[in-house]
C-alpha positions as CSV (number, residue, x, y, z in Angstrom):
1,M,0.9,-2.3,21.9
2,S,-2.4,-3.8,21.1
3,A,-2.0,-5.4,17.3
4,F,-4.8,-2.7,16.7
5,L,-1.9,0.2,17.4
6,G,0.6,-1.4,15.5
7,E,-1.3,-1.8,12.6
8,I,-2.0,2.0,12.6
9,I,1.5,3.0,13.6
10,G,2.8,1.0,11.6
11,T,0.9,2.1,7.9
12,M,0.8,5.6,9.1
13,L,4.9,5.3,8.7
14,L,4.5,3.8,5.4
15,I,2.3,6.6,4.3
16,L,4.0,8.6,5.7
17,L,7.1,8.0,4.0
18,G,5.3,6.8,0.9
19,D,4.1,10.1,0.1
20,G,6.5,11.6,1.6
21,V,8.9,11.2,-1.1
22,V,5.9,11.3,-4.4
23,A,5.2,14.7,-2.1
24,N,9.6,15.7,-2.7
25,V,9.1,14.6,-6.1
26,L,5.9,16.3,-7.9
27,L,5.8,19.3,-5.2
28,N,6.6,23.2,-6.2
29,K,10.2,24.3,-5.2
30,S,10.6,21.1,-3.0
31,K,14.2,19.5,-2.9
32,G,13.7,16.7,-4.9
33,Q,11.6,18.3,-7.3
34,N,11.6,16.4,-10.2
35,S,14.2,13.6,-8.9
36,G,11.4,11.4,-11.2
37,W,10.1,7.6,-11.3
38,I,12.8,5.7,-9.6
39,V,13.4,8.0,-6.6
40,I,9.1,7.5,-6.1
41,T,9.4,3.5,-5.7
42,T,13.3,3.9,-3.6
43,G,10.8,5.8,-1.4
44,W,7.9,3.7,-1.9
45,G,9.6,0.1,-1.1
46,L,12.2,2.1,2.1
47,A,8.8,3.2,3.5
48,V,7.2,-0.3,3.6
49,F,10.4,-1.4,5.5
50,V,10.2,0.9,8.0
51,G,6.7,0.6,8.0
52,A,7.2,-3.0,8.8
53,Y,9.8,-3.3,11.1
54,S,8.5,-0.8,13.1
55,V,5.7,-3.4,14.5
56,A,6.3,-6.8,12.9
57,S,6.6,-7.7,16.2
58,V,4.0,-6.8,17.7
59,S,1.0,-7.1,14.6
60,G,3.4,-8.8,11.7
61,A,2.6,-5.5,9.8
62,H,0.5,-6.7,7.2
63,L,-0.4,-3.0,6.2
64,N,-2.5,-3.1,3.4
65,P,-6.2,-4.4,3.6
66,A,-5.2,-6.7,0.5
67,V,-2.1,-8.6,2.5
68,T,-5.1,-9.5,5.7
69,I,-8.0,-10.3,3.0
70,G,-4.6,-12.6,1.0
71,L,-2.8,-14.2,4.2
72,A,-6.3,-15.0,5.7
73,V,-7.3,-16.9,2.3
74,S,-4.4,-18.6,3.0
75,G,-5.1,-19.9,6.9
76,N,-2.3,-17.9,8.1
77,F,-4.6,-15.0,10.0
78,D,-8.1,-15.2,11.8
79,W,-10.8,-14.6,9.7
80,G,-12.4,-13.0,13.1
81,Q,-9.4,-9.3,13.1
82,V,-9.6,-9.2,9.3
83,F,-11.7,-5.9,10.2
84,P,-10.0,-4.3,12.5
85,Y,-7.1,-4.7,11.0
86,I,-8.9,-3.6,7.8
87,I,-10.1,-0.2,10.0
88,A,-6.9,-0.1,12.3
89,Q,-5.4,0.4,8.5
90,M,-7.4,2.7,7.2
91,I,-6.7,5.1,10.1
92,G,-2.8,4.6,10.5
93,A,-3.5,5.4,5.8
94,F,-5.8,8.6,7.3
95,L,-3.0,10.2,9.6
96,G,-0.3,9.2,7.3
97,A,-2.0,11.0,4.9
98,V,-2.6,14.4,7.0
99,L,1.0,14.1,8.6
100,V,2.5,15.1,4.6
101,Y,-0.2,17.6,4.4
102,L,1.2,19.1,7.5
103,H,4.9,18.4,6.9
104,Y,4.8,20.1,3.5
105,F,2.4,22.9,3.6
106,P,3.8,26.0,2.4
107,H,4.0,23.8,-0.4
108,W,0.7,23.1,-1.8
109,A,0.1,27.5,-2.4
110,E,3.1,27.1,-4.9
111,T,2.0,24.1,-7.0
112,S,-1.1,25.0,-8.8
113,D,-1.3,21.3,-11.1
114,Q,-4.4,19.8,-9.4
115,G,-3.2,16.4,-9.8
116,L,-0.4,16.6,-9.2
117,K,-1.1,17.3,-5.4
118,L,-3.7,14.8,-5.6
119,A,-1.2,12.6,-7.3
120,V,1.1,13.3,-3.8
121,F,-2.1,11.7,-2.2
122,S,-3.2,8.4,-4.0
123,T,-3.3,6.8,-7.8
124,G,-4.2,7.4,-10.5
125,P,-4.1,6.0,-13.6
126,A,-1.6,6.8,-17.5
127,I,-4.4,6.3,-19.7
128,R,-7.8,6.0,-17.7
129,N,-9.3,2.7,-19.1
130,V,-11.4,1.2,-16.3
131,V,-11.3,-2.9,-17.0
132,W,-6.8,-2.6,-17.6
133,N,-6.8,-0.1,-14.8
134,L,-8.9,-2.7,-12.5
135,V,-7.0,-5.6,-14.9
136,S,-3.2,-3.9,-14.0
137,E,-4.5,-3.4,-10.3
138,I,-5.0,-6.8,-10.0
139,I,-1.8,-8.3,-11.6
140,G,0.2,-5.9,-9.7
141,T,-1.5,-7.3,-5.4
142,F,-1.1,-10.6,-7.4
143,A,2.4,-10.7,-7.6
144,L,2.9,-8.6,-4.7
145,V,0.4,-11.2,-1.8
146,F,1.6,-14.4,-3.0
147,G,5.6,-13.1,-3.1
148,I,5.3,-12.8,0.4
149,L,3.9,-15.8,1.4
150,V,6.7,-17.6,-0.8
151,I,9.3,-15.3,0.6
152,K,8.1,-15.5,4.8
153,G,8.6,-19.6,3.9
154,A,5.3,-20.1,4.9
155,T,4.4,-24.1,3.9
156,M,1.8,-26.2,3.4
157,D,1.1,-29.2,6.2
158,S,1.0,-32.6,5.2
159,S,-2.7,-32.6,6.2
160,G,-3.0,-29.4,4.1
161,S,-3.1,-27.1,6.7
162,A,-1.3,-23.8,6.7
163,V,1.3,-23.0,8.7
164,P,1.0,-19.2,10.5
165,I,3.6,-17.0,8.8
166,N,6.0,-15.2,11.1
167,L,6.5,-11.9,9.7
168,G,9.5,-10.9,11.1
169,A,12.4,-8.3,11.2
170,L,14.8,-10.6,8.4
171,G,11.9,-11.2,6.6
172,I,11.1,-7.9,6.0
173,I,14.0,-6.6,4.2
174,P,13.3,-9.2,0.8
175,V,9.9,-8.0,0.7
176,A,10.5,-3.9,0.3
177,F,12.4,-5.4,-3.0
178,L,9.6,-6.8,-3.3
179,V,8.1,-3.4,-2.8
180,W,10.4,-1.7,-5.3
181,G,10.1,-4.3,-8.0
182,I,6.8,-3.5,-8.7
183,G,7.1,0.2,-8.9
184,L,9.6,-0.3,-10.9
185,S,7.6,-3.4,-13.5
186,L,4.0,-3.3,-13.2
187,G,3.8,0.5,-11.2
188,G,3.6,2.9,-14.8
189,P,-0.1,2.1,-16.0
190,T,-1.7,2.5,-12.6
191,G,0.3,3.9,-10.1
192,Y,0.7,0.7,-8.5
193,A,-1.5,0.8,-5.4
194,I,-1.2,-2.9,-4.7
195,N,-3.2,-1.4,-0.9
196,P,-7.1,0.2,0.2
197,A,-5.5,1.7,2.8
198,R,-2.8,3.3,0.7
199,D,-5.1,4.6,-1.7
200,L,-8.4,5.7,0.1
201,G,-7.4,6.8,3.1
202,P,-5.2,9.5,1.9
203,R,-7.9,10.3,-0.7
204,I,-10.2,11.1,2.4
205,A,-7.3,12.6,3.3
206,H,-6.8,14.8,0.3
207,F,-10.9,15.7,-0.1
208,L,-11.0,16.5,4.0
209,L,-7.8,18.4,4.0
210,P,-7.9,22.6,3.3
211,I,-5.4,21.8,0.5
212,P,-5.6,25.6,-1.6
213,G,-6.5,25.1,-5.2
214,K,-6.7,21.3,-4.7
215,G,-9.4,20.4,-7.6
216,D,-11.3,17.3,-7.2
217,S,-10.2,13.5,-5.3
218,D,-11.7,11.5,-8.4
219,W,-13.8,9.8,-6.5
220,G,-15.1,7.9,-9.4
221,Y,-11.9,6.2,-10.2
222,S,-11.9,5.0,-6.3
223,W,-13.5,2.0,-6.6
224,I,-10.7,1.2,-8.7
225,P,-7.6,0.8,-6.1
226,V,-9.8,-0.8,-3.9
227,V,-11.6,-3.2,-5.8
228,G,-8.2,-4.7,-7.7
229,P,-5.9,-4.9,-5.0
230,I,-8.1,-7.3,-2.8
231,I,-9.3,-9.6,-6.0
232,G,-5.4,-9.9,-6.7
233,G,-4.7,-10.3,-3.2
234,A,-6.7,-13.5,-2.6
235,L,-6.3,-14.4,-6.0
236,G,-2.5,-14.8,-4.9
237,A,-3.7,-16.8,-2.0
238,I,-5.4,-18.7,-3.6
239,L,-2.6,-20.0,-5.9
240,W,-0.6,-20.3,-3.7
241,V,-3.0,-23.1,-1.2
242,A,-2.9,-24.7,-4.9
243,L,0.6,-25.4,-4.9
244,G,0.7,-26.3,-1.7
245,K,-1.3,-29.6,-2.3
246,F,1.0,-30.5,-5.1
């Protein structure tokens, strides 16, 4: 399996299980309806583990453009591979969202709230404020990428060159806990996209799919969970590089 296909499959599994738990909690007549935020954050943490574990040995299991860019900024990933990885992640996220749509097919017609239908696919702010919504996504993704670099045991050698990270299976467990912790602690303001593909891919699916009574896809907000995570991921990588020089 190629790294490109690995990122598609891993990100597809991430979104299938991640957006799937949101659908289970939000959609009418689902067995998990109203089971709450802790269930959602736990489901996303497990989704990260399953998606990453499945393809760690193939692609490194980035599953997130912010992670890919952050690793490139830190010197742990080839810039020439960044764009193909992001394309693969977007494809995987879109496909995962389509699978969620199919899995919960009868429940869309049973759910009248347009906001809940969109929330299954993409994030949205609790309080709409462009500046602070952006800041929230920056902080959350900063914690994610910096945490990944630390958890994975990445180090700087004496010449200042980064040692490549091995995103192995055992290291995925603490990363899953990291995502769970970010959701519990920092997810309230925006729903913690912390991943441009996680938000934009499913948002495109929401726009294209024939979901009954779905309403608007909120494109006016869509740039925040893309730009914020990219900035936050780059800042997390820059801090890791800076600390490695001391």
